[in-house]
C-alpha positions in Angstrom: 0.0 0.0 0.0 1.5 3.3 -1.1 1.7 6.3 1.2 1.6 10.1 0.9 4.6 12.4 0.5 7.0 12.7 3.4 6.3 15.0 6.4 9.1 17.4 7.3 10.0 15.7 10.5 10.8 12.0 10.7 10.6 10.1 14.0 13.0 7.3 14.7 12.1 3.6 15.0 13.7 2.1 18.1 15.7 -1.0 17.3 17.4 -3.6 19.4 20.4 -5.7 18.4 19.6 -9.2 17.4 19.7 -11.6 20.4 20.8 -15.2 20.6 17.8 -16.1 22.6 14.5 -14.9 21.2 12.2 -13.8 24.1 9.2 -12.6 22.1 8.0 -13.7 18.7 4.6 -11.9 18.4 3.9 -8.5 16.8 0.5 -7.9 18.1 -1.7 -10.8 17.0 0.9 -12.0 14.4 3.3 -14.8 15.1 6.7 -13.9 13.5 7.9 -17.2 12.0 11.6 -17.9 11.4 11.1 -18.3 7.6 9.5 -14.9 7.4 12.3 -13.2 9.4 14.9 -14.9 7.3 13.3 -13.7 4.0 13.0 -10.2 5.4 16.7 -10.1 6.3 17.7 -11.5 2.9 15.8 -8.7 1.3 17.3 -6.1 3.6 20.9 -7.3 2.9 20.3 -7.5 -0.8 19.5 -3.8 -0.6 22.1 -2.8 1.9 24.7 -5.5 2.8 25.9 -3.6 6.0 22.4 -3.4 7.5 22.0 -4.9 11.0 20.4 -8.3 11.3 16.9 -8.1 12.7 15.3 -10.9 14.8 11.8 -11.6 16.0 12.5 -10.1 19.4 13.6 -6.8 17.9 10.4 -6.5 15.8 8.2 -7.6 18.7 9.8 -4.9 20.8 9.2 -2.2 18.2 5.6 -3.4 17.9 5.0 -3.1 21.6 6.6 0.3 21.6 4.4 1.5 18.7 1.2 0.1 20.3 2.1 2.0 23.5 2.1 5.4 21.7 -0.9 7.7 21.9 -3.3 6.9 19.0 -2.7 10.4 17.5 1.0 9.7 17.3 1.0 6.2 15.8 0.0 7.2 12.3 2.5 10.1 12.3 5.3 7.9 13.5 4.8 5.6 10.5 3.9 8.2 7.9 7.1 10.2 8.7 9.1 7.2 7.5 6.8 5.8 4.8 6.5 9.2 3.2 9.8 8.5 1.6 8.1 6.1 -0.7 6.6 8.9 -2.7 10.1 10.4 -3.3 11.5 7.1 -4.4 8.7 6.5 -6.8 8.9 10.1 -8.2 12.7 9.7 -8.7 12.3 6.3 -10.3 9.7 7.6 -12.8 11.2 11.1 -13.6 12.5 10.9 -17.2 14.6 14.0 -16.5 16.5 12.2 -13.8 18.1 8.9 -15.0 18.7 6.6 -12.1 21.5 4.1 -11.9 20.3 0.5 -12.7 21.4 -0.8 -9.3 19.3 1.9 -7.6 16.4 1.1 -9.9 16.5 -2.5 -8.7 16.6 -1.4 -5.0 13.7 1.0 -5.5 11.6 -1.6 -7.3 12.3 -4.2 -4.7 11.2 -1.8 -1.9 8.0 -0.7 -3.7 7.2 -4.4 -4.6 7.5 -5.4 -0.9 5.4 -2.4 0.3 2.7 -3.2 -2.2 2.3 -6.8 -0.9 -0.6 -7.3 1.5 0.8 -10.4 3.2 4.4 -9.5 4.0 6.1 -10.0 7.3 3.3 -8.2 9.1 0.2 -8.2 6.9 -1.0 -4.6 6.0 -4.5 -5.5 7.4 -3.2 -5.8 10.9 -4.4 -2.7 12.9 -1.7 -0.3 14.0 1.2 -2.6 13.1 0.4 -3.4 9.5 3.0 -1.1 8.0 5.7 -1.4 10.7 7.7 -3.9 8.6 7.5 -1.5 5.6 8.8 1.3 7.7 11.6 -0.8 9.1 12.6 -2.0 5.6 13.0 1.7 4.5 14.9 2.5 7.6 17.4 -0.3 7.1 17.9 0.2 3.3 18.0 4.0 3.4 21.8 4.5 3.7 22.1 3.1 0.1 19.5 5.6 -1.2 20.0 8.7 0.9 22.6 10.5 -1.2 20.7 9.9 -4.5 17.5 11.2 -3.0 19.2 14.3 -1.6 20.5 15.0 -5.1 17.1 14.5 -6.6 15.5 16.9 -4.0 18.1 19.5 -5.0 17.4 18.8 -8.7 13.7 19.4 -8.1 14.4 22.7 -6.4 16.8 23.7 -9.2 14.2 22.7 -11.9 11.6 24.8 -10.1 13.9 27.8 -9.8 15.1 27.7 -13.4 11.5 27.4 -14.7 11.2 28.3 -18.4 14.5 30.2 -18.5 16.2 27.6 -20.6 13.4 27.5 -23.1 13.2 23.7 -22.8 12.7 21.1 -20.1 15.4 21.0 -17.4 17.3 17.8 -17.2 20.0 16.1 -15.0 22.8 17.3 -17.1 21.7 21.0 -16.6 21.7 20.4 -12.9 25.1 18.7 -12.8 26.7 21.4 -15.0 25.3 24.3 -12.9 26.3 22.7 -9.6 29.7 21.9 -10.9 30.2 25.6 -12.0 28.9 26.8 -8.6 31.4 24.5 -6.9 34.3 25.7 -9.1 33.3 29.3 -8.3 33.1 28.6 -4.6 36.6 27.1 -4.7 37.9 30.1 -6.6 36.4 32.5 -4.1 37.9 30.5 -1.2 41.3 30.7 -2.8 41.0 34.4 -3.5 39.9 35.3 0.1 42.8 33.2 1.4 45.4 35.3 -0.4 47.0 38.4 1.1 46.8 41.2 -1.5 48.9 43.7 0.6 52.5 43.0 1.4 52.8 44.2 4.9 56.5 43.3 5.3 59.0 46.0 6.2 60.9 47.3 3.1 64.3 45.8 2.7 65.8 49.2 1.9 65.4 52.3 4.0 65.1 55.4 1.8 66.5 58.6 3.2 65.7 62.2 2.2 68.7 64.3 2.0 
């Protein structure tokens, strides 16, 4: 199930490290089976190999934490994370912003998982149905964050330039402009670092006779 655009503030999801002994295996009414946890971890590590391993106890702890939040907060806590899906889909489909094939595969895998009704925690489960979707995004985000930041900047750039170019703005325009701005910034930094006046005492003393 897709979600609206991101809210300005994102709340963290508390995570515990994987334990050798699983104490809890239920997320609300859902029993977290080992096969489902293994499949979730395989997906996470295909997206981001350095992501931490998640076990049933960690997910159960997050579920209990979410259920303990005031009702008015629960939806916001998930939307603040899941709002990123709209950005990923927009970036994926924007013809003016070519995306690296490896990133395309990551984005498609995330969107496919989120669209599933019967994933690790089925979407129909009250309160907790999108907890695993939010967790997947959190764990995979380090592999996507830089590209999304660049795309956000491109969208601002495209909005600012408007019709000035007389044609649609594309990624090359953004890259060229940002490169020129970077070169100008470096030049200004060098110029300001130079000392234009020579304040040393003259080597020869002139006398007036």
